[in-house]
C-alpha positions, -999 to 999 in steps of 0.1 A, spaced: 741 122 -76 761 143 -100 784 170 -87 763 197 -105 732 187 -86 750 188 -53 764 223 -59 732 237 -73 710 225 -45 729 213 -14 696 205 4 688 177 -20 721 158 -14 717 159 24 680 150 28 672 134 -6 640 140 -26 608 139 -7 574 132 -22 547 159 -18 510 155 -22 480 179 -22 448 165 -7 417 171 14 415 167 52 388 141 59 393 135 97 409 154 126 396 133 155 430 121 166 454 144 185 483 157 164 471 136 135 449 143 104 438 120 77 443 134 42 427 119 11 444 124 -23 428 117 -57 450 109 -87 437 103 -122 454 74 -139 446 54 -171 433 19 -166 460 -7 -173 441 -27 -198 413 -4 -212 430 30 -210 400 48 -195 409 74 -169 399 64 -134 403 80 -101 426 65 -74 418 77 -39 444 72 -12 444 81 25 475 93 44 479 97 81 496 131 86 514 146 116 498 179 125 517 192 155 496 223 162 463 208 151 457 236 126 442 215 99 404 214 99 379 192 81 376 200 44 409 220 42 431 215 12 467 208 24 502 202 12 519 172 28 554 158 25 570 124 32 590 120 64 606 93 85 581 69 103 565 88 132 542 60 144 528 27 131 508 45 103 522 81 101 548 87 75 538 122 63 538 156 78 518 188 72 537 215 53 510 241 48 473 247 46 465 258 10 428 266 15 404 267 45 
């Protein structure tokens, strides 16, 4: 990283850039875990038509605040279990 980046935002140099996603909660049946589904629109590799890509993430939800159907913001984190690599940052909409 450049010196300017380190001075401007010291948090980035210590932790690195983390991916963030916005998605819908589709399951909260596990304790401290929610399943969040994100939808991205990408062009088809050969034909160029816009298609939806749906991906599911297992998210660490310590307090169990997320409810079915909520729109949430999640961020990448260290591996917490076999499948959990994301944590809940905030609930955008109930």
